[in-house]
Each structure stands twice: as structure tokens, then as C-alpha cells.
C-alpha positions as YAML, in Angstrom:
chain: A
units: angstrom
residues:
- id: 1
  name: MET
  ca: [75.94, 95.24, 98.33]
- id: 2
  name: ILE
  ca: [78.43, 92.42, 98.16]
- id: 3
  name: VAL
  ca: [82.21, 92.39, 98.53]
- id: 4
  name: ALA
  ca: [83.05, 91.07, 95.08]
- id: 5
  name: GLY
  ca: [86.82, 91.01, 95.59]
- id: 6
  name: ILE
  ca: [89.64, 92.21, 97.82]
- id: 7
  name: GLY
  ca: [93.11, 93.07, 96.54]
- id: 8
  name: TRP
  ca: [96.16, 93.81, 98.63]
- id: 9
  name: ILE
  ca: [99.72, 94.95, 98.05]
- id: 10
  name: SER
  ca: [102.71, 95.33, 100.35]
- id: 11
  name: LYS
  ca: [106.29, 96.32, 99.56]
- id: 12
  name: GLN
  ca: [107.25, 93.00, 97.95]
- id: 13
  name: LYS
  ca: [104.08, 90.94, 97.68]
- id: 14
  name: CYS
  ca: [100.57, 91.31, 96.35]
- id: 15
  name: GLY
  ca: [97.50, 89.14, 96.00]
- id: 16
  name: PHE
  ca: [93.77, 88.75, 96.49]
- id: 17
  name: PHE
  ca: [91.63, 86.97, 99.05]
- id: 18
  name: ARG
  ca: [88.60, 85.41, 97.39]
- id: 19
  name: GLN
  ca: [90.69, 83.28, 95.02]
- id: 20
  name: ASN
  ca: [93.48, 82.82, 97.57]
- id: 21
  name: GLN
  ca: [96.41, 83.90, 95.42]
- id: 22
  name: GLN
  ca: [99.57, 85.88, 96.05]
- id: 23
  name: LYS
  ca: [102.81, 86.64, 94.24]
- id: 24
  name: GLU
  ca: [106.10, 88.37, 94.86]
- id: 25
  name: PHE
  ca: [107.34, 91.21, 92.69]
- id: 26
  name: GLN
  ca: [110.55, 93.20, 92.31]
- id: 27
  name: ASP
  ca: [109.20, 96.47, 90.96]
- id: 28
  name: PHE
  ca: [106.08, 97.92, 89.37]
- id: 29
  name: LYS
  ca: [107.48, 97.61, 85.87]
- id: 30
  name: SER
  ca: [107.77, 93.82, 86.17]
- id: 31
  name: LEU
  ca: [104.38, 93.62, 87.87]
- id: 32
  name: TYR
  ca: [102.79, 95.64, 85.09]
- id: 33
  name: GLN
  ca: [104.35, 93.33, 82.50]
- id: 34
  name: GLU
  ca: [102.94, 90.30, 84.29]
- id: 35
  name: PHE
  ca: [99.44, 91.79, 84.33]
- id: 36
  name: GLU
  ca: [99.77, 92.68, 80.66]
- id: 37
  name: ASN
  ca: [100.82, 89.13, 79.75]
- id: 38
  name: GLU
  ca: [97.78, 87.75, 81.59]
- id: 39
  name: GLY
  ca: [95.46, 90.10, 79.74]
- id: 40
  name: VAL
  ca: [94.22, 91.64, 82.97]
- id: 41
  name: PHE
  ca: [92.18, 94.84, 82.79]
- id: 42
  name: LYS
  ca: [94.72, 97.59, 83.37]
- id: 43
  name: PRO
  ca: [95.15, 101.35, 83.24]
- id: 44
  name: SER
  ca: [96.79, 103.10, 80.33]
- id: 45
  name: GLU
  ca: [100.50, 102.22, 80.23]
- id: 46
  name: LYS
  ca: [101.31, 105.74, 79.07]
- id: 47
  name: LYS
  ca: [99.57, 107.21, 82.11]
- id: 48
  name: VAL
  ca: [101.08, 104.72, 84.55]
- id: 49
  name: ARG
  ca: [104.59, 105.81, 83.55]
- id: 50
  name: TRP
  ca: [103.90, 109.18, 85.13]
- id: 51
  name: LEU
  ca: [102.73, 107.82, 88.48]
- id: 52
  name: ASN
  ca: [104.86, 107.66, 91.59]
- id: 53
  name: THR
  ca: [105.19, 104.66, 93.92]
- id: 54
  name: ASN
  ca: [102.10, 105.39, 96.01]
- id: 55
  name: SER
  ca: [99.91, 106.00, 92.98]
- id: 56
  name: ASN
  ca: [101.13, 102.77, 91.38]
- id: 57
  name: ARG
  ca: [100.30, 100.89, 94.59]
- id: 58
  name: HIS
  ca: [96.71, 102.13, 94.33]
- id: 59
  name: CYS
  ca: [96.47, 101.22, 90.64]
- id: 60
  name: PHE
  ca: [97.69, 97.68, 91.19]
- id: 61
  name: ALA
  ca: [95.57, 97.17, 94.31]
- id: 62
  name: ALA
  ca: [92.55, 98.16, 92.21]
- id: 63
  name: MET
  ca: [93.52, 95.68, 89.49]
- id: 64
  name: LEU
  ca: [93.92, 92.91, 92.05]
- id: 65
  name: ALA
  ca: [90.51, 93.61, 93.59]
- id: 66
  name: LEU
  ca: [88.88, 93.53, 90.14]
- id: 67
  name: ARG
  ca: [90.73, 90.34, 89.24]
- id: 68
  name: ASP
  ca: [89.53, 88.74, 92.48]
- id: 69
  name: ALA
  ca: [85.92, 89.49, 91.53]
- id: 70
  name: VAL
  ca: [85.77, 87.36, 88.37]
- id: 71
  name: LYS
  ca: [86.30, 83.70, 87.51]
- id: 72
  name: ASN
  ca: [88.00, 84.36, 84.20]
- id: 73
  name: VAL
  ca: [90.41, 87.17, 83.35]
- id: 74
  name: SER
  ca: [88.39, 87.97, 80.22]
- id: 75
  name: ASP
  ca: [85.36, 88.78, 82.39]
- id: 76
  name: ILE
  ca: [87.16, 91.83, 83.81]
- id: 77
  name: HIS
  ca: [86.71, 93.65, 80.51]
- id: 78
  name: GLY
  ca: [82.94, 93.33, 80.90]
- id: 79
  name: LEU
  ca: [82.87, 95.25, 84.18]
- id: 80
  name: SER
  ca: [81.21, 98.64, 84.08]
- id: 81
  name: SER
  ca: [83.36, 101.77, 84.25]
- id: 82
  name: GLU
  ca: [80.74, 103.28, 86.58]
- id: 83
  name: ILE
  ca: [82.97, 102.75, 89.59]
- id: 84
  name: SER
  ca: [83.44, 105.19, 92.44]
- id: 85
  name: LEU
  ca: [86.74, 105.34, 94.34]
- id: 86
  name: LEU
  ca: [86.86, 106.06, 98.08]
- id: 87
  name: SER
  ca: [89.90, 106.14, 100.33]
- id: 88
  name: ALA
  ca: [90.58, 106.88, 103.97]
- id: 89
  name: SER
  ca: [93.66, 107.67, 106.02]
- id: 90
  name: GLU
  ca: [94.82, 109.43, 109.16]
- id: 91
  name: GLU
  ca: [96.84, 112.09, 107.35]
- id: 92
  name: GLY
  ca: [94.47, 112.90, 104.47]
- id: 93
  name: SER
  ca: [95.88, 113.52, 101.00]
- id: 94
  name: LEU
  ca: [98.24, 116.37, 101.96]
- id: 95
  name: LYS
  ca: [101.38, 114.23, 101.60]
- id: 96
  name: ALA
  ca: [100.33, 113.08, 98.14]
- id: 97
  name: ASN
  ca: [99.60, 116.66, 97.11]
- id: 98
  name: LEU
  ca: [103.01, 117.87, 98.29]
- id: 99
  name: GLU
  ca: [104.73, 115.05, 96.41]
- id: 100
  name: TYR
  ca: [102.75, 116.02, 93.32]
- id: 101
  name: PHE
  ca: [103.87, 119.66, 93.59]
- id: 102
  name: GLN
  ca: [107.49, 118.59, 94.18]
- id: 103
  name: ASP
  ca: [107.40, 116.39, 91.09]
- id: 104
  name: TYR
  ca: [106.05, 119.30, 89.08]
- id: 105
  name: ILE
  ca: [108.75, 121.66, 90.39]
- id: 106
  name: GLN
  ca: [111.60, 119.22, 89.73]
- id: 107
  name: SER
  ca: [110.45, 117.85, 86.38]
- id: 108
  name: GLY
  ca: [108.67, 120.76, 84.75]
- id: 109
  name: ARG
  ca: [105.39, 120.99, 82.91]
- id: 110
  name: LYS
  ca: [106.27, 118.48, 80.18]
- id: 111
  name: LEU
  ca: [107.88, 115.73, 82.29]
- id: 112
  name: ALA
  ca: [106.00, 115.77, 85.60]
- id: 113
  name: ARG
  ca: [103.00, 113.56, 86.09]
- id: 114
  name: GLY
  ca: [101.02, 116.81, 86.21]
- id: 115
  name: ILE
  ca: [100.53, 116.16, 82.49]
- id: 116
  name: LEU
  ca: [97.67, 113.89, 83.61]
- id: 117
  name: PHE
  ca: [95.83, 116.88, 85.02]
- id: 118
  name: THR
  ca: [95.92, 119.57, 82.37]
- id: 119
  name: HIS
  ca: [94.58, 122.83, 83.85]
- id: 120
  name: THR
  ca: [93.76, 121.20, 87.21]
- id: 121
  name: LEU
  ca: [95.11, 121.15, 90.74]
- id: 122
  name: PRO
  ca: [96.58, 118.00, 92.29]
- id: 123
  name: THR
  ca: [94.29, 115.70, 94.17]
- id: 124
  name: SER
  ca: [94.31, 112.35, 95.97]
- id: 125
  name: LEU
  ca: [95.93, 109.09, 94.96]
- id: 126
  name: THR
  ca: [92.50, 107.63, 94.23]
- id: 127
  name: ALA
  ca: [91.87, 110.37, 91.68]
- id: 128
  name: GLU
  ca: [95.06, 109.45, 89.84]
- id: 129
  name: THR
  ca: [93.88, 105.84, 89.84]
- id: 130
  name: ALA
  ca: [90.47, 106.84, 88.48]
- id: 131
  name: ILE
  ca: [92.07, 108.79, 85.64]
- id: 132
  name: ALA
  ca: [94.47, 105.97, 84.79]
- id: 133
  name: PHE
  ca: [91.60, 103.46, 84.57]
- id: 134
  name: GLY
  ca: [89.00, 105.76, 83.07]
- id: 135
  name: PHE
  ca: [86.48, 105.18, 85.87]
- id: 136
  name: LYS
  ca: [83.48, 107.51, 85.79]
- id: 137
  name: GLY
  ca: [82.12, 107.43, 89.35]
- id: 138
  name: PRO
  ca: [82.68, 109.97, 92.15]
- id: 139
  name: VAL
  ca: [86.10, 110.10, 93.84]
- id: 140
  name: LEU
  ca: [86.34, 110.88, 97.55]
- id: 141
  name: HIS
  ca: [89.17, 110.93, 100.06]
- id: 142
  name: LEU
  ca: [88.01, 110.80, 103.68]
- id: 143
  name: SER
  ca: [90.13, 111.65, 106.68]
- id: 144
  name: ALA
  ca: [89.58, 111.37, 110.41]
- id: 145
  name: ALA
  ca: [91.71, 111.65, 113.51]
- id: 146
  name: LYS
  ca: [90.98, 108.00, 114.31]
- id: 147
  name: PRO
  ca: [89.65, 106.44, 111.11]
- id: 148
  name: LYS
  ca: [87.87, 103.11, 110.91]
- id: 149
  name: LEU
  ca: [87.08, 101.05, 107.84]
- id: 150
  name: ASN
  ca: [83.40, 101.78, 108.36]
- id: 151
  name: LEU
  ca: [84.22, 105.37, 107.39]
- id: 152
  name: ILE
  ca: [84.49, 104.30, 103.74]
- id: 153
  name: PHE
  ca: [82.04, 101.40, 103.90]
- id: 154
  name: GLU
  ca: [79.20, 103.54, 105.25]
- id: 155
  name: ARG
  ca: [79.88, 106.32, 102.73]
- id: 156
  name: SER
  ca: [79.71, 103.70, 99.96]
- id: 157
  name: GLU
  ca: [76.33, 102.56, 101.25]
- id: 158
  name: SER
  ca: [75.10, 106.14, 101.32]
- id: 159
  name: LEU
  ca: [76.20, 106.80, 97.72]
- id: 160
  name: SER
  ca: [74.75, 103.50, 96.50]
- id: 161
  name: LYS
  ca: [71.28, 104.60, 97.61]
- id: 162
  name: ARG
  ca: [71.49, 107.51, 95.15]
- id: 163
  name: ALA
  ca: [73.01, 105.51, 92.29]
- id: 164
  name: LYS
  ca: [71.92, 101.89, 92.57]
- id: 165
  name: ASN
  ca: [74.12, 100.60, 89.72]
- id: 166
  name: LEU
  ca: [77.29, 102.22, 91.02]
- id: 167
  name: SER
  ca: [80.16, 99.99, 92.20]
- id: 168
  name: PHE
  ca: [82.98, 101.03, 94.54]
- id: 169
  name: LEU
  ca: [86.69, 100.54, 95.05]
- id: 170
  name: CYS
  ca: [87.47, 101.32, 98.70]
- id: 171
  name: PHE
  ca: [91.11, 101.84, 99.69]
- id: 172
  name: ALA
  ca: [92.69, 101.68, 103.14]
- id: 173
  name: ALA
  ca: [96.43, 102.30, 103.25]
- id: 174
  name: THR
  ca: [99.41, 102.37, 105.58]
- id: 175
  name: GLU
  ca: [103.10, 102.46, 104.65]
- id: 176
  name: GLU
  ca: [103.35, 98.67, 104.89]
- id: 177
  name: LEU
  ca: [100.06, 97.51, 103.45]
- id: 178
  name: LEU
  ca: [97.29, 98.66, 101.12]
- id: 179
  name: LEU
  ca: [93.89, 96.95, 100.96]
- id: 180
  name: CYS
  ca: [91.33, 97.54, 98.22]
- id: 181
  name: PHE
  ca: [87.72, 96.33, 98.55]
- id: 182
  name: PHE
  ca: [85.61, 96.01, 95.40]
- id: 183
  name: LEU
  ca: [81.96, 96.52, 96.38]
- id: 184
  name: ARG
  ca: [79.09, 96.18, 93.95]
- id: 185
  name: PRO
  ca: [75.34, 95.58, 93.88]
- id: 186
  name: ALA
  ca: [74.39, 91.90, 93.85]
- id: 187
  name: HIS
  ca: [73.46, 91.18, 90.21]
- id: 188
  name: SER
  ca: [71.26, 88.24, 91.16]
- id: 189
  name: LYS
  ca: [69.53, 87.05, 94.30]
- id: 190
  name: GLY
  ca: [71.81, 84.85, 96.33]
- id: 191
  name: GLU
  ca: [75.06, 86.18, 94.81]
- id: 192
  name: LYS
  ca: [77.55, 86.25, 97.67]
- id: 193
  name: GLY
  ca: [80.99, 87.22, 96.38]
- id: 194
  name: PHE
  ca: [83.61, 87.14, 99.14]
- id: 195
  name: CYS
  ca: [80.90, 88.10, 101.63]
- id: 196
  name: SER
  ca: [78.17, 90.72, 102.03]
- id: 197
  name: LEU
  ca: [79.08, 94.27, 102.95]
- id: 198
  name: SER
  ca: [77.14, 93.94, 106.20]
- id: 199
  name: GLU
  ca: [79.23, 90.88, 107.12]
- id: 200
  name: LEU
  ca: [82.44, 92.73, 106.29]
- id: 201
  name: LYS
  ca: [81.39, 95.69, 108.43]
- id: 202
  name: SER
  ca: [80.65, 93.46, 111.40]
- id: 203
  name: GLN
  ca: [84.00, 91.67, 111.08]
- id: 204
  name: VAL
  ca: [86.46, 94.49, 110.43]
- id: 205
  name: GLY
  ca: [84.51, 97.75, 110.07]
- id: 206
  name: HIS
  ca: [85.41, 98.90, 113.58]
- id: 207
  name: LEU
  ca: [89.15, 98.43, 112.91]
- id: 208
  name: TRP
  ca: [91.90, 100.47, 111.28]
- id: 209
  name: ASN
  ca: [94.95, 98.35, 112.12]
- id: 210
  name: LEU
  ca: [95.38, 96.79, 108.67]
- id: 211
  name: LYS
  ca: [97.63, 94.00, 109.95]
- id: 212
  name: GLU
  ca: [94.79, 92.88, 112.19]
- id: 213
  name: VAL
  ca: [92.28, 93.28, 109.36]
- id: 214
  name: PHE
  ca: [94.52, 91.17, 107.12]
- id: 215
  name: LYS
  ca: [94.69, 88.36, 109.68]
- id: 216
  name: ILE
  ca: [90.91, 88.31, 110.07]
- id: 217
  name: LEU
  ca: [90.24, 88.32, 106.33]
- id: 218
  name: LYS
  ca: [92.78, 85.64, 105.47]
- id: 219
  name: THR
  ca: [91.14, 83.04, 107.72]
- id: 220
  name: PRO
  ca: [91.00, 80.36, 106.38]
- id: 221
  name: VAL
  ca: [92.87, 81.84, 103.40]
- id: 222
  name: THR
  ca: [96.59, 81.11, 103.51]
- id: 223
  name: VAL
  ca: [98.29, 84.30, 102.35]
- id: 224
  name: ASP
  ca: [100.97, 86.33, 104.06]
- id: 225
  name: TYR
  ca: [101.80, 89.91, 103.14]
- id: 226
  name: LEU
  ca: [105.25, 89.90, 104.79]
...
């Protein structure tokens, strides 16, 4: 597999690595409007309105990773919806689930973002992203006492052996920074993308400190998430 694109988002900036771009934003509403004006592949606006801050961060990180993977914005619409979403964290998805319940309690059945999940229980932030985009691949949230990026990279490799046409959006998040890696099968021999997955694993797979990962990935790219 190749790393087709990498998107990132912090509290006030966002961008992508392969095409060496970044931008500042004030809030998600203005960022959404900017994506819409550019014609970038995006989730349903109606569904995004229900999402909280963390869920929106995942949605926009996914959009940035997809945008990084193509030369022209119009090419994003040709990407397959057969995309699996994987995420990893130290705390698991418990915090997101509790926030989901609290939203439901405070806002009620008709106003809470629980309207996205009719007759279902809450789940991880990646699942909300998958629903907003309409992705059709498996969704997994992995947790470990001391996670490493290889936790999600190696699971992606394992799943790709069962479904060879499946692509992946892999999320790694802290409070300050969220990285999203778009992995997909090489469509032609010699296609490189940002780099190969094996190269990415050797460079940053053993790490979890996302600040350190960011510094390694940005060389020689000149972006700064602060």
C-alpha cells in the first residue's frame, strides 16, 4: 500500500503534507464554507451540523487527507467510497461516548446528534465520520496502554489482505493535534504517493508523540501546526 495523502488539524491551523499546504481557520463553520467554495469532497452539511468539536476535527482531517491525495480537486469525487476508518488512542472512545450521551440528555431525541444513529448506541468519532461521508468500509477504534502508530498501520495491512481494493483513513489524535493518513493500494506499478506504507512504518511507526511525528513528516515540508 501507499500513503496517498496525510491531513492534519490543530486548534487554529490545518493542512496536508504531500502538497505542502496549510491554512488558518477561526471555526469549523468558516472552514466548512471554504471547503464548499473549493468544491472539495465533503460530508453532508446537514449531518455535520450535529457533530461536536472532536467529530468535526475528524471529518476535516479526513477531507484534508483525501485532498492531499489528488492533483485536482475534481478528482476527489472519483475516489471509491470503499474506505475503512481506523483510529487509535490511549483512552479509547469512552470520552467520546460519554459526550454523546451528555448531548443526548441535554438536547433530547430531536436535537441531539443522536439523530445520526437512529436505533443505535453511540460509538467512536471515526464512526461519526464514516456516517457523515457515507464510507462503506469497516470502522475500528483501537486502544492500548502505550499505543504506537504501527497499531493502526499493521491492522490496515491485515485488513487489506482480505479486501485488496479497500482503502484506509487512519487517525491518530491528541488534544493539540490530529493526523489522518490516507492509505490505498497502488493503482499502478511505480505509484509512490507521499511514500510507501513500509517507509512510513519505518520512519514513525514506533512513535506516538504526534509532535515528533509531525516534525519527521514535515521534513523538508515547511508547515507548522502551532
